[in-house]
C-alpha positions as CSV (number, residue, x, y, z in Angstrom):
1,X,-20.2,-8.7,-2.7
2,X,-21.3,-10.3,-5.9
3,X,-18.3,-11.4,-8.3
4,X,-20.2,-8.7,-11.1
5,X,-19.0,-5.7,-7.8
6,X,-15.4,-7.0,-7.9
7,X,-12.5,-5.4,-10.4
8,X,-10.7,-8.7,-9.0
9,X,-11.6,-12.2,-7.6
10,X,-8.9,-14.2,-6.5
11,X,-9.1,-17.3,-4.5
12,X,-6.8,-20.0,-3.1
13,X,-4.3,-18.9,-4.5
14,X,-0.5,-20.3,-4.0
15,X,2.7,-20.5,-5.7
16,X,5.5,-23.0,-5.1
17,X,8.7,-22.1,-6.2
18,X,11.1,-24.7,-7.0
19,X,14.5,-24.0,-7.4
20,X,17.2,-26.2,-8.9
21,X,18.6,-27.9,-6.6
22,X,17.0,-27.0,-3.4
23,X,15.9,-29.9,-1.2
24,X,13.0,-28.0,-0.2
25,X,10.5,-26.0,-2.2
26,X,9.7,-22.3,-1.2
27,X,6.1,-21.4,-0.5
28,X,5.4,-17.7,-1.8
29,X,1.9,-17.8,-1.2
30,X,0.1,-20.7,0.6
31,X,-3.9,-20.2,-0.1
32,X,-4.6,-16.3,-0.9
33,X,-8.4,-15.0,-0.9
34,X,-8.9,-11.2,-1.6
35,X,-12.1,-9.4,-3.2
36,X,-11.0,-6.0,-5.0
37,X,-14.6,-4.1,-5.1
38,X,-14.7,-1.5,-8.5
39,X,-14.2,1.8,-7.7
40,X,-12.2,1.2,-4.6
41,X,-8.3,1.9,-3.4
42,X,-7.2,-0.8,-2.5
43,X,-4.3,-1.4,-0.5
44,X,-2.0,-4.3,-0.1
45,X,0.8,-3.9,2.1
46,X,3.0,-6.9,3.9
47,X,6.9,-6.6,4.8
48,X,9.2,-8.2,2.1
49,X,9.2,-11.0,0.8
50,X,5.4,-11.3,2.2
51,X,3.8,-12.3,-1.6
52,X,2.6,-9.1,-2.1
53,X,4.6,-9.1,-5.4
54,X,4.4,-12.3,-5.9
55,X,0.4,-11.9,-6.7
56,X,0.0,-8.9,-8.8
57,X,2.6,-10.8,-11.2
58,X,0.3,-13.5,-11.3
59,X,-2.8,-11.4,-11.9
60,X,-0.6,-9.5,-14.9
61,X,0.0,-13.0,-16.4
62,X,3.7,-12.6,-15.4
63,X,4.3,-15.5,-13.5
64,X,2.2,-18.8,-13.5
65,X,0.3,-19.7,-10.4
66,X,0.7,-23.2,-8.9
67,X,-3.3,-23.1,-7.4
68,X,-6.5,-21.0,-7.7
69,X,-8.3,-19.2,-10.1
70,X,-7.7,-15.4,-10.7
71,X,-10.9,-12.9,-12.3
72,X,-10.1,-9.6,-13.6
73,X,-12.8,-7.2,-14.1
74,X,-14.8,-11.4,-14.8
75,X,-13.0,-12.5,-16.9
76,X,-10.2,-15.8,-15.9
77,X,-7.0,-15.3,-16.1
78,X,-6.3,-19.3,-17.4
79,X,-9.8,-18.9,-19.8
80,X,-9.3,-15.0,-21.0
81,X,-5.9,-13.7,-20.1
82,X,-5.8,-11.7,-23.2
83,X,-9.4,-9.8,-22.0
84,X,-7.9,-9.8,-18.5
85,X,-4.6,-7.8,-19.4
86,X,-6.6,-5.4,-21.7
87,X,-9.0,-4.5,-18.2
88,X,-5.8,-3.9,-16.3
89,X,-2.8,-1.2,-16.1
90,X,0.2,-2.6,-14.3
91,X,2.8,-0.1,-12.7
92,X,6.0,-2.8,-11.8
93,X,8.1,-1.8,-8.7
94,X,11.2,-2.2,-11.3
95,X,12.3,0.7,-13.3
96,X,12.4,-1.2,-17.3
97,X,12.4,1.6,-19.6
98,X,14.1,1.3,-23.8
99,X,16.6,4.0,-23.5
100,X,16.9,5.1,-26.6
101,X,13.0,6.1,-26.7
102,X,11.4,9.4,-25.6
103,X,8.6,9.5,-23.3
104,X,6.0,10.4,-26.1
105,X,7.6,7.7,-28.3
106,X,7.0,5.0,-25.5
107,X,3.4,5.8,-24.9
108,X,2.8,5.8,-28.6
109,X,4.1,2.1,-29.0
110,X,2.4,0.8,-25.8
111,X,-1.6,2.2,-27.1
112,X,-0.3,0.9,-30.8
113,X,0.0,-2.4,-29.0
114,X,-3.2,-2.3,-27.0
115,X,-4.6,-1.3,-31.2
116,X,-5.8,2.1,-30.2
117,X,-6.3,3.8,-32.9
118,X,-4.0,7.6,-33.2
119,X,-6.9,10.0,-32.9
120,X,-8.1,8.3,-29.6
121,X,-4.5,7.9,-28.1
122,X,-3.9,10.2,-24.9
123,X,-0.5,10.3,-24.5
124,X,0.4,13.8,-24.7
125,X,-2.8,14.4,-22.0
126,X,-0.8,11.4,-19.6
127,X,2.3,13.3,-20.1
128,X,0.7,16.9,-19.0
129,X,-0.8,14.4,-15.8
130,X,2.9,12.9,-14.8
131,X,4.7,16.4,-15.3
132,X,6.7,14.9,-17.8
133,X,5.4,17.6,-21.1
134,X,9.2,18.6,-20.9
135,X,10.4,15.8,-21.3
136,X,8.4,14.3,-24.0
137,X,11.3,14.8,-27.0
138,X,14.1,13.8,-24.9
139,X,15.9,10.0,-24.6
140,X,14.4,8.8,-21.7
141,X,18.2,7.7,-20.5
142,X,18.5,11.2,-19.5
143,X,15.7,11.3,-17.3
144,X,15.9,11.2,-13.3
145,X,14.4,8.1,-11.6
146,X,11.4,10.2,-10.6
147,X,10.5,11.1,-14.0
148,X,11.2,7.2,-15.2
149,X,8.7,5.8,-12.4
150,X,6.3,8.6,-13.5
151,X,6.6,7.3,-17.0
152,X,5.8,3.7,-15.8
153,X,2.3,5.1,-14.9
154,X,1.5,6.9,-17.9
155,X,2.4,4.2,-19.6
156,X,0.2,1.3,-17.8
157,X,-2.7,4.1,-18.5
158,X,-2.6,4.1,-22.4
159,X,-5.8,1.9,-22.7
160,X,-7.9,3.7,-20.3
161,X,-7.9,0.4,-18.2
162,X,-10.5,0.4,-15.5
163,X,-8.1,-1.4,-13.2
164,X,-4.6,0.0,-12.3
165,X,-2.2,-1.9,-9.8
166,X,0.5,0.5,-9.1
167,X,2.9,-1.7,-7.2
168,X,5.6,0.5,-5.0
169,X,4.5,4.0,-7.2
170,X,6.2,6.3,-5.0
171,X,9.4,4.6,-3.7
172,X,12.9,6.9,-4.5
173,X,10.4,10.1,-5.2
174,X,10.3,12.8,-3.1
175,X,8.2,14.6,-0.6
176,X,6.4,17.1,-3.5
177,X,6.2,14.6,-6.7
178,X,4.6,11.7,-3.7
179,X,2.5,14.0,-2.8
180,X,1.0,14.9,-7.4
181,X,1.3,11.2,-7.6
182,X,-1.7,10.9,-5.1
183,X,-3.3,13.6,-6.2
184,X,-3.8,12.0,-10.0
185,X,-4.4,8.3,-8.3
186,X,-7.3,10.2,-6.3
187,X,-8.2,11.6,-9.8
188,X,-8.1,8.6,-11.2
189,X,-9.9,6.7,-8.7
190,X,-12.4,10.1,-9.0
191,X,-13.5,8.6,-12.1
192,X,-14.3,5.1,-12.2
193,X,-10.1,3.5,-11.9
194,X,-10.6,1.0,-9.6
195,X,-6.8,1.3,-7.1
196,X,-4.7,-1.3,-6.7
197,X,-1.8,-0.2,-4.5
198,X,1.2,-1.9,-2.6
199,X,3.7,0.5,-1.1
200,X,6.1,0.1,2.1
201,X,5.0,4.0,2.6
202,X,2.2,3.0,5.9
203,X,1.1,6.9,5.8
204,X,0.3,6.3,2.1
205,X,-2.0,3.6,2.6
206,X,-3.8,5.6,5.5
207,X,-3.8,8.1,3.3
208,X,-5.6,7.0,0.1
209,X,-6.8,3.6,0.2
210,X,-10.9,2.7,1.4
211,X,-9.9,-0.8,2.5
212,X,-6.8,-2.9,3.3
213,X,-5.3,-6.7,3.1
214,X,-2.0,-7.3,4.6
215,X,0.0,-10.4,3.5
216,X,3.3,-12.0,6.0
217,X,4.7,-15.4,5.4
218,X,2.1,-15.7,2.1
219,X,-0.7,-16.0,4.0
220,X,-3.7,-12.8,4.4
221,X,-3.3,-11.8,8.1
222,X,-6.5,-9.3,7.6
223,X,-9.0,-7.5,5.1
224,X,-10.7,-4.9,6.0
225,X,-12.2,-1.4,5.4
226,X,-9.2,1.4,6.7
227,X,-11.1,2.6,9.2
228,X,-12.1,-0.7,10.7
229,X,-9.1,-1.5,10.7
230,X,-7.6,1.3,12.2
231,X,-9.8,0.5,15.5
232,X,-7.7,-3.0,15.5
233,X,-5.6,-2.3,18.0
234,X,-6.9,-1.7,21.3
235,X,-3.6,0.9,22.6
236,X,-3.7,4.8,23.1
237,X,-0.8,6.4,24.2
238,X,-0.5,8.8,26.9
239,X,2.3,12.1,27.3
240,X,2.8,13.6,29.9
241,X,4.6,16.9,30.7
242,X,5.5,18.1,33.9
243,X,5.9,21.4,35.2
244,X,9.3,20.9,36.9
245,X,11.6,18.0,35.7
246,X,11.3,14.3,36.9
247,X,14.5,11.6,37.2
248,X,12.5,8.9,38.3
249,X,8.6,8.0,37.9
250,X,6.3,7.4,40.5
251,X,5.6,4.0,41.4
252,X,1.7,4.1,40.9
253,X,2.6,5.5,37.0
254,X,5.1,2.9,36.9
255,X,2.6,0.1,37.7
256,X,0.5,1.5,34.5
257,X,3.4,1.4,33.0
258,X,5.1,4.8,32.8
259,X,8.0,5.4,31.1
260,X,10.3,8.5,30.7
261,X,11.5,9.6,27.0
262,X,14.1,12.0,26.2
263,X,12.5,15.1,26.6
264,X,11.8,13.9,29.8
265,X,7.7,13.6,29.8
266,X,5.9,10.8,30.9
267,X,4.7,8.5,27.9
268,X,2.3,5.6,29.2
269,X,1.3,3.1,26.6
270,X,-2.4,1.8,27.8
271,X,-6.0,-0.5,26.6
272,X,-8.7,2.0,26.9
273,X,-10.6,-1.5,27.1
274,X,-8.6,-2.0,30.5
275,X,-7.8,1.7,31.9
276,X,-9.0,4.9,30.7
277,X,-7.7,8.1,31.0
278,X,-9.5,9.7,34.5
279,X,-8.2,6.3,36.2
280,X,-4.4,7.5,34.7
281,X,-5.4,10.9,36.0
282,X,-6.3,9.5,39.6
283,X,-3.2,8.0,39.7
284,X,-1.0,11.6,38.8
285,X,-3.1,12.9,40.8
286,X,-2.0,10.7,43.6
287,X,1.9,11.9,43.2
288,X,3.3,15.5,43.5
289,X,3.8,16.1,39.7
290,X,2.7,19.3,38.3
291,X,0.7,18.9,34.9
292,X,2.3,21.4,31.9
293,X,0.3,19.3,29.5
294,X,-1.3,16.0,28.7
295,X,-1.8,14.9,25.1
296,X,-3.6,10.8,24.2
297,X,-2.7,10.1,20.6
298,X,-4.6,6.9,19.2
299,X,-2.5,3.9,17.0
300,X,-1.9,4.3,13.5
301,X,-1.5,1.6,10.6
302,X,1.9,1.6,11.6
303,X,1.1,0.3,14.8
304,X,-1.4,-2.5,13.4
305,X,0.7,-3.5,10.9
306,X,4.2,-4.6,13.2
307,X,1.7,-6.0,15.5
308,X,-0.3,-7.9,13.0
309,X,3.3,-8.9,11.2
310,X,4.6,-10.3,14.7
311,X,1.9,-12.0,16.2
312,X,1.4,-13.6,12.1
313,X,5.5,-14.6,12.8
314,X,5.3,-15.4,16.2
């Protein structure tokens, strides 16, 4: 992929924190390379302390990197931070909003910071999109946590940046609002906005992202298109419900790793490259178990996430 096709290009990114009095420096990032395509929804995942927020803060220009290079919309943050910042909107994980401004005033204020003429500002439109039109003139100290988080998303969009970075955008909001934010993210993406999403909700990344990178202990573990990533784990699960209750898994099935769950069903985790469903059914046929129901389940992103981060720690 050429540099012209990239919204964000990161090469050899390192960050070392040296706390005063500490005997050893902490490496938050250990040489991360990322290529985020224009027009994509890109997921950046990892456990707490993996380096996600450090990466975002370096891109935003609020944390200095130790080594490496970062380009935002073709602008190197070392050589042209002004234009780099103009092409990106950051929604931080922490909620910091002036308590004595209204949502409308905050959007107008930040639009002014970016030099947007009054006639071109979209404050009312953004408030409507974030479902904050009724709170337009209320002091932000009276807003709920979910409302404040929506306001942060709106604040990042006042200058219509081609890149929007969402750092845990749905943390602490209810399911209905999360779905609404997902809908708005998709709509922005359809309009051509590149979305970079960090999230602890794995179903959120699986639902929204075209491509996902996983980092752990400051290192890139994997970066793949989402469908390809979901094929990374060679594991399926068969759940067998017997017609009559059983208190022990037959030897032939226990050899395949079969176990009883709390509902009395037999659960078998297996690798399709090593054993087929047909072979499992043949083993069951050798027993006296009569099957009431049988279903198979694919691995999901949570399985992959756990496997990759655990293997990295090992």
